[in-house]
C-alpha positions as CSV (number, residue, x, y, z in Angstrom):
1,M,19.7,-5.2,-12.7
2,N,19.8,-1.4,-12.8
3,D,19.1,-1.2,-16.2
4,L,15.7,-3.6,-15.9
5,M,14.5,-1.6,-12.7
6,A,14.9,1.9,-14.5
7,Q,12.8,0.5,-17.5
8,L,10.3,-0.7,-15.1
9,E,10.0,2.5,-13.5
10,V,8.9,4.2,-16.8
11,Y,6.9,1.2,-18.0
12,D,3.3,2.1,-18.8
13,W,0.5,0.4,-20.4
14,G,1.2,-0.5,-24.1
15,G,5.0,-0.1,-23.5
16,D,7.8,-2.4,-24.2
17,R,7.3,-5.5,-22.1
18,G,10.9,-6.6,-22.7
19,S,11.9,-5.1,-19.2
20,L,9.1,-7.3,-17.5
21,I,10.2,-10.4,-19.3
22,G,13.7,-9.7,-17.7
23,I,12.7,-9.3,-14.6
24,D,10.7,-12.4,-14.9
25,D,13.6,-14.3,-16.2
26,W,15.5,-12.7,-13.3
27,I,13.2,-14.0,-10.7
28,T,13.2,-17.6,-12.3
29,A,16.7,-17.9,-12.1
30,A,17.2,-16.9,-8.9
31,Q,14.9,-19.3,-7.2
32,G,16.8,-21.4,-4.3
33,D,19.3,-18.4,-4.1
34,R,17.8,-16.4,-0.8
35,D,20.4,-13.6,-1.3
36,Q,19.3,-12.9,-5.0
37,L,15.8,-13.1,-4.2
38,T,16.3,-10.6,-1.2
39,E,18.2,-8.4,-3.7
40,I,15.3,-8.5,-6.4
41,E,12.8,-8.0,-3.5
42,Q,14.5,-4.6,-2.3
43,A,15.0,-3.3,-5.9
44,L,11.2,-4.0,-6.6
45,L,10.2,-2.3,-3.2
46,E,12.3,0.7,-4.5
47,V,10.1,0.7,-7.5
48,L,6.9,1.0,-5.5
49,K,8.3,3.7,-3.6
50,S,9.2,5.9,-6.7
51,G,7.1,7.9,-8.7
52,A,6.7,5.1,-11.2
53,K,3.5,4.6,-13.0
54,L,0.5,2.6,-11.9
55,P,1.2,-0.3,-14.3
56,A,4.6,-0.8,-13.1
57,K,3.5,-0.8,-9.5
58,E,0.6,-3.4,-10.4
59,Y,3.3,-5.4,-11.9
60,V,5.8,-5.3,-8.9
61,C,3.0,-6.4,-6.7
62,R,2.4,-9.5,-8.7
63,Q,6.0,-10.3,-8.5
64,L,6.1,-9.5,-4.8
65,A,3.0,-12.0,-4.5
66,L,5.8,-14.6,-5.5
67,I,8.7,-13.7,-3.9
68,G,7.9,-11.2,-1.2
69,T,8.9,-11.4,2.5
70,A,8.0,-9.7,5.9
71,R,10.3,-7.1,4.2
72,C,7.5,-5.8,2.1
73,I,5.0,-5.5,4.5
74,P,5.1,-2.0,5.7
75,V,5.4,-0.6,1.8
76,L,2.2,-2.6,0.7
77,A,0.3,-1.7,4.0
78,G,0.7,1.8,3.2
79,M,-0.7,1.1,-0.3
80,L,-3.9,-0.3,0.9
81,Y,-5.5,3.2,1.3
82,D,-4.9,3.8,-2.3
83,A,-7.8,3.3,-4.5
84,D,-5.3,2.4,-7.6
85,L,-3.2,0.2,-5.7
86,S,-5.3,-1.4,-2.9
87,D,-6.1,-4.6,-4.7
88,C,-2.8,-5.0,-5.9
89,A,-1.2,-4.6,-2.8
90,R,-3.7,-6.9,-1.2
91,L,-2.9,-9.3,-3.5
92,A,0.8,-9.3,-2.5
93,L,0.0,-9.2,1.1
94,E,-2.3,-12.2,0.9
95,A,0.5,-14.4,-0.5
96,I,3.3,-13.3,2.1
97,P,3.4,-16.0,4.8
98,D,3.9,-14.0,7.6
99,A,1.7,-13.5,10.7
100,S,2.7,-9.6,10.5
101,V,0.4,-9.2,7.2
102,D,-2.6,-10.2,9.3
103,D,-1.5,-7.2,11.9
104,A,-1.1,-4.7,9.2
105,L,-4.4,-5.8,7.3
106,R,-6.3,-5.6,10.8
107,A,-4.5,-2.3,11.5
108,A,-5.6,-1.0,8.1
109,L,-9.1,-2.0,8.2
110,A,-9.9,0.6,11.0
111,E,-8.9,3.5,9.0
112,A,-9.8,2.1,5.3
113,R,-13.0,3.2,3.7
114,G,-15.2,2.2,0.8
115,N,-13.9,-0.5,-1.5
116,A,-10.6,-0.5,0.0
117,R,-12.1,-1.6,3.4
118,V,-14.2,-4.3,1.8
119,G,-11.1,-5.7,0.2
120,I,-9.1,-6.1,3.3
121,V,-12.3,-7.9,5.1
122,N,-12.0,-10.1,2.0
123,T,-8.1,-10.7,2.4
124,L,-8.6,-11.3,6.0
125,G,-10.9,-13.9,5.4
126,E,-8.8,-15.4,2.6
127,R,-5.9,-15.5,5.3
128,R,-8.3,-17.1,7.8
129,D,-7.1,-14.6,10.5
130,K,-8.8,-15.7,13.6
131,K,-7.7,-12.5,15.3
132,A,-9.9,-10.6,13.1
133,V,-13.0,-12.4,14.2
134,P,-14.3,-9.5,16.7
135,V,-13.9,-6.9,14.1
136,L,-15.6,-9.0,11.4
137,S,-18.6,-9.8,13.8
138,E,-19.0,-5.9,14.2
139,L,-18.8,-5.2,10.7
140,Q,-21.2,-7.9,9.9
141,H,-23.9,-5.8,11.4
142,S,-23.0,-2.7,9.2
143,S,-25.2,-0.6,7.5
144,D,-23.2,-0.8,4.4
145,E,-24.6,-3.8,2.9
146,V,-21.5,-4.7,0.6
147,L,-19.1,-4.4,3.9
148,S,-21.7,-6.4,5.8
149,A,-21.8,-9.4,3.4
150,A,-17.9,-9.3,2.9
151,A,-17.6,-9.7,6.5
152,E,-20.1,-12.4,6.6
153,T,-18.5,-14.3,3.9
154,A,-15.0,-13.5,5.8
155,L,-16.4,-14.8,8.8
156,R,-17.6,-18.3,7.1
157,K,-14.1,-18.9,5.7
158,I,-12.3,-18.2,9.2
159,Q,-15.0,-20.3,11.1
160,P,-16.4,-22.7,8.8
161,A,-20.1,-24.4,9.9
162,T,-19.1,-27.7,11.1
């Protein structure tokens, strides 16, 4: 495992995908083994916290979308403000079936700006977060047309017309 993670930390576009395939295989083999998946999840989180390159971190987020638990939320939530990593962090968060994801997204919404904020609005809509309705209702009237449209769409997903 340490060798795979060390290779992942230096992975870059156009690099040897062997380490990625090895990690994919490791995750597949660990299905049904909660302890093994926890170990993998922790190792992937360490890569996210490291100085790994963007392609490696994007790969990690895709894997955490598959196996991530509440343990991932603080690290992924911290990435929501990063222009390069916000989208992949949201991809992972969106897939984690834990209510604390919604709490983290709502908290990040207050601080995020630009595309990151629009993305968080979209993710709140995808997760059908009813607690986000008040803030999304306010954002629906934003002078930022993209943000306003995203909030309106999110609200329709959360509260579909009957």
